[in-house]
C-alpha positions in Angstrom: -4.4 -16.8 -10.9 -1.2 -15.9 -9.1 -0.9 -16.3 -5.3 0.3 -12.7 -4.8 -0.5 -9.4 -6.5 1.8 -6.5 -6.1 0.4 -3.1 -6.8 2.9 -0.3 -7.6 1.5 3.1 -8.5 3.7 6.0 -9.6 3.9 9.5 -10.9 7.2 11.0 -12.4 9.3 8.8 -10.2 13.1 8.6 -10.8 13.4 5.5 -8.6 10.7 3.5 -10.5 13.2 1.1 -12.3 14.8 0.1 -9.0 11.5 -0.4 -7.2 10.2 -2.6 -10.0 13.4 -4.6 -10.2 13.3 -5.2 -6.5 10.0 -7.0 -7.1 11.0 -8.9 -10.2 14.1 -10.2 -8.4 12.1 -11.9 -5.7 12.9 -15.5 -4.6 9.2 -16.1 -4.7 8.0 -16.4 -8.3 4.3 -16.9 -7.9 3.2 -13.3 -8.2 1.9 -10.7 -10.7 3.0 -7.1 -10.7 0.6 -4.3 -11.5 2.3 -1.0 -12.4 -0.1 1.9 -12.6 1.0 5.3 -14.1 -0.9 8.3 -12.7 -0.9 10.2 -16.0 2.8 11.1 -15.8 3.7 13.9 -18.3 6.9 12.0 -19.2 5.1 8.7 -19.5 6.9 7.8 -22.8 10.3 8.0 -21.2 9.8 4.8 -19.2 9.8 2.5 -22.3 7.7 0.0 -20.5 7.3 -2.3 -23.6 11.1 -2.5 -24.1 11.9 -3.1 -20.4 9.4 -5.7 -19.3 7.4 -6.9 -22.4 8.8 -10.4 -22.1 7.9 -10.8 -18.4 4.5 -12.3 -18.2 4.2 -11.3 -14.5 4.1 -7.6 -15.4 0.9 -5.7 -16.1 1.1 -2.0 -16.9 -1.8 0.5 -16.9 -2.0 4.3 -17.4 -4.7 6.6 -16.0 -6.3 9.1 -18.4 -6.1 11.8 -15.7 -4.1 12.3 -12.5 -6.1 11.0 -9.6 -3.7 10.1 -6.8 -2.4 6.7 -5.6 -5.4 5.6 -3.5 -7.9 5.9 -6.3 -5.6 4.0 -8.6 -5.2 1.2 -6.0 -8.9 0.9 -5.6 -9.4 0.6 -9.3 -6.8 -2.1 -9.7 -8.1 -4.0 -6.7 -11.3 -4.8 -8.6 -9.1 -6.6 -11.2 -7.3 -9.0 -8.9 -7.8 -12.7 -8.4 -5.2 -13.7 -5.8 -4.7 -14.7 -2.2 -2.5 -11.9 -1.0 -2.0 -8.3 -2.0 1.1 -6.2 -1.5 1.5 -2.4 -2.0 4.9 -1.4 -3.1 5.8 2.3 -3.1 7.5 3.5 -6.3 10.5 5.1 -4.5 11.1 2.3 -2.1 12.7 -1.2 -2.4 11.6 -4.7 -1.3 14.2 -7.1 0.0 14.8 -10.1 -2.3 13.0 -12.6 0.0 10.2 -10.3 1.1 7.3 -12.0 -0.7 8.6 -15.5 0.2 8.9 -14.7 3.9 5.6 -12.9 4.2 3.5 -15.4 2.2 5.0 -18.3 4.2 4.1 -16.6 7.4 0.5 -16.0 6.4 0.2 -19.5 5.0 0.9 -20.8 8.5 -1.0 -18.1 10.5 -4.6 -18.3 9.2 -5.9 -15.8 11.8 -3.6 -13.0 10.7 -5.0 -10.8 8.0 -2.1 -8.3 7.5 1.6 -8.8 7.9 4.1 -5.9 8.1 7.8 -5.9 8.9 10.7 -3.9 10.2 12.4 -1.8 7.5 15.4 0.3 6.6 15.0 4.1 6.4 17.3 5.7 3.8 17.8 9.4 4.1 18.7 11.9 1.3 22.3 12.0 2.4 22.6 8.2 2.0 22.5 7.4 5.8 20.4 4.4 6.8 18.9 3.0 10.0 16.6 0.1 10.9 13.1 1.2 11.9 10.8 -1.2 13.8 7.1 -1.3 14.6 5.5 -3.3 17.4 5.1 -7.1 16.9 1.4 -6.8 18.1 0.3 -3.6 16.4 -3.4 -3.9 17.2 -2.8 -4.0 20.9 -0.5 -0.9 20.8 -2.9 0.8 18.4 -5.8 0.6 20.9 -3.5 1.9 23.6 -3.3 5.1 21.6 -0.2 4.9 19.4 -1.1 5.2 15.8 2.1 4.8 13.9 2.2 1.0 14.3 2.6 -0.3 10.7 4.4 1.1 7.7 2.0 0.8 4.7 4.6 -0.2 2.2 5.7 -3.2 4.2 2.2 -4.8 4.3 1.0 -8.0 2.8 -2.8 -8.4 3.2 -5.2 -11.2 2.5 -7.4 -10.4 -0.4 -10.4 -11.5 1.6 -10.0 -8.7 4.2 -9.8 -6.1 1.4 -13.1 -7.5 0.0 -14.7 -6.7 3.4 -13.1 -3.3 3.9 -13.4 -2.1 0.3 -10.0 -0.7 -0.1 -9.0 2.9 0.6 -10.9 6.2 1.0 -11.4 7.1 -2.7 -12.0 10.8 -1.9 -8.5 11.9 -0.8 -5.0 12.0 -2.2 -3.2 11.8 1.2 -3.3 9.7 4.4 -5.9 7.1 3.2 -3.7 4.3 4.5 -4.1 5.8 8.0 -7.9 5.8 7.6 -7.7 2.2 6.3 -5.9 1.1 9.5 -8.6 2.7 11.6 -11.2 0.5 9.9 -9.0 -2.5 9.7 -8.3 -2.8 13.4 -12.0 -3.0 14.1 -12.2 -6.4 12.5 -8.7 -7.6 11.4 -5.6 -9.1 13.1 -2.1 -7.9 12.2 1.5 -8.7 13.1 4.9 -7.1 12.3 7.9 -9.4 12.0 11.1 -7.8 13.3 13.2 -8.8 10.3 13.7 -5.8 7.9 12.2 -6.7 4.5 11.8 -3.2 3.0 13.7 0.0 2.4 11.8 3.3 2.7 13.4 6.3 1.0 12.9 9.7 2.6 12.2 11.8 -0.4 11.3 15.5 0.1 9.0 15.6 -3.0 6.9 12.6 -1.9 3.5 12.8 -0.3 4.9 12.0 3.1 8.0 14.1 2.7 6.8 17.4 1.4 5.8 20.2 3.8 2.3 20.5 2.2 1.3 16.9 2.6 3.9 15.3 4.9 3.4 13.6 8.3 3.2 16.9 10.2 1.4 19.0 7.6 -1.9 20.6 8.5 -3.7 19.0 5.6 -2.7 15.5 6.8 -3.4 16.1 10.5 -6.8 17.5 9.7 -7.6 14.4 7.6 -6.5 12.2 10.4 -8.7 14.0 12.9 -11.7 13.5 10.6 -10.9 9.8 10.3 -10.6 9.5 14.0 -14.1 11.0 14.4 -15.5 8.4 11.9 -13.8 5.6 13.8 -15.5 6.8 17.0 -18.9 6.6 15.3 -18.2 3.2 13.9 -17.3 1.9 17.4 -20.7 2.9 18.7 -22.6 0.8 16.1 -23.8 -2.7 16.3 -21.7 -5.3 14.4 -24.0 -5.6 11.4 -24.4 -1.9 10.9 -20.7 -1.4 11.5 -19.8 -3.8 8.7 -22.2 -2.1 6.3 -20.7 1.3 7.2 -17.1 0.1 7.0 -17.2 -0.6 3.3 -15.4 2.4 2.0 -16.8 5.0 -0.4 -16.0 4.4 -4.0 -13.7 6.7 -5.9 -15.2 10.2 -6.3 -13.5 10.9 -9.6 -14.3 9.1 -12.9 -11.3 8.0 -14.8 -10.2 5.1 -17.0 -7.2 2.8 -17.0 -5.6 1.9 -20.3 -3.7 -1.4 -20.3 -0.3 -0.8 -21.8 1.2 -4.2 -21.3 
């Protein structure tokens, strides 16, 4: 058992090596990295066994069909035996001391279930800026501001994921937003104001493309549906709410082959 499990899903990502290396170079060594390939057509080009076969922290899986990042994350979650879970996006970077800083914080803040951080935003032209989220995101969330945590910066307790059941397994987009709707009903979160992550703005990504990006109709419609589900949950008694909050399982059958 490792203290921290890092989940990194990807599909045809040219930044994969750098994202993986940003985790393997961490000052904290007590972690395991789970790389999950979403049936990439050019899977063979990554030479996984040559790059990381001697690193016992690395586990590599490949899906037999393309199902999207959230279904992959749900499938891997069932395999984890750890205290903390981190989701690393395949085109982003983690600062060298990210895992150490976040795990130390959660070790000493037992009532906090999720810890995010400030982050750098890197644009296609190479320009960068520091982006921050509120220190007390739950308070700001209930005041009506939804963009309070960047998913890629999160470290979560495995125990809270056991209650919430991971992500909505029926969608390819915006399931992290739906997760936060449910999380804030029972969980506590903080953002530290030190940047520990670099988010790349990539036009071809789920959040960058016009079809599935932040302002796309598809994403906004899904968020509206999630808001309606949240409103129904808030009307329920505590026991019924906890039963309903456990998320639906993946709606697509697929298998993961362990490559390494």
